[in-house]
C-alpha positions in Angstrom: 52.8 244.5 72.0 55.5 246.7 71.1 54.8 250.5 71.4 56.5 251.4 68.0 54.0 248.9 66.2 51.0 251.5 67.1 53.2 254.7 65.1 53.1 255.0 61.1 54.0 253.2 59.0 54.1 250.1 61.4 50.3 250.2 62.3 49.1 246.8 62.7 46.0 248.1 61.2 47.9 249.7 58.1 49.9 246.5 58.3 46.6 244.1 58.3 44.6 246.2 55.6 47.9 245.8 53.0 47.7 242.6 53.4 43.8 241.7 52.9 44.8 243.9 49.6 47.5 241.6 48.4 45.0 238.8 49.1 42.3 240.3 47.1 40.4 241.3 50.3 38.7 237.7 49.8 37.7 236.3 53.4 38.8 232.6 52.3 42.1 233.6 50.6 42.8 235.4 54.2 41.5 232.7 56.4 43.6 230.1 54.4 46.4 232.2 54.0 47.0 232.8 57.5 45.9 229.3 59.0 47.3 227.1 56.5 51.0 227.5 57.0 50.3 227.1 61.4 48.2 224.0 60.7 50.6 222.3 58.1 53.1 222.7 60.9 51.4 221.7 63.7 50.3 218.7 61.9 53.7 217.9 60.5 55.3 218.5 63.8 52.9 215.8 65.7 53.4 213.3 63.1 57.1 213.1 62.9 56.9 213.6 67.2 55.1 210.3 67.6 56.6 208.3 64.5 57.7 204.9 65.9 59.6 204.3 62.6 61.8 207.4 63.2 62.0 207.6 67.1 61.1 203.6 68.3 64.6 202.2 68.3 66.0 205.4 70.6 62.6 204.9 72.4 63.0 201.6 73.4 67.2 202.2 74.5 66.2 204.9 76.7 63.1 203.1 78.6 65.6 200.3 78.6 68.5 202.0 80.5 66.4 204.6 82.6 65.8 202.0 85.3 69.4 201.3 85.8 70.3 205.0 85.8 71.1 206.5 89.3 73.2 209.3 88.6 74.6 211.7 86.3 78.0 209.6 86.0 76.3 206.8 85.1 74.0 208.6 82.3 77.4 209.6 80.7 78.3 206.0 80.4 75.1 204.6 78.7 76.8 205.4 75.3 74.6 208.1 73.8 75.3 211.4 73.5 75.4 213.8 76.7 76.2 217.3 77.0 76.5 219.2 80.4 76.2 223.2 80.2 76.3 225.1 83.4 74.5 228.6 83.4 75.8 231.2 85.7 73.6 234.6 86.4 76.1 237.7 86.1 75.1 241.2 87.0 76.1 243.7 84.6 77.6 246.8 85.3 78.9 249.9 83.5 82.7 250.8 84.0 82.4 254.7 85.3 85.8 255.5 83.4 85.5 253.7 80.0 81.7 252.9 80.0 82.5 249.5 79.2 80.2 246.7 80.6 81.9 244.1 82.9 80.3 241.4 84.8 80.1 240.5 88.4 
């Protein structure tokens, strides 16, 4: 947790008290208001992720081509969208004269 949240007016207790007051200090309303969005998102995500009417054709094509792909070059030729991203780790230093950052 960020240390600033312990400082007024960002105290987590104060924020919770304000939230509970806005919900009428009703435990049922508070629990439902906090849990329902997370539950709804989880249920929708799980239903969408495994819906064969949406993903069945793509899954079938991928499973059909998977055994014949032996390299990245062959994957690029399968007909689907393929993107390759190269990430490089750089060390950032500040230039003494200007103070501007530069990567090495």
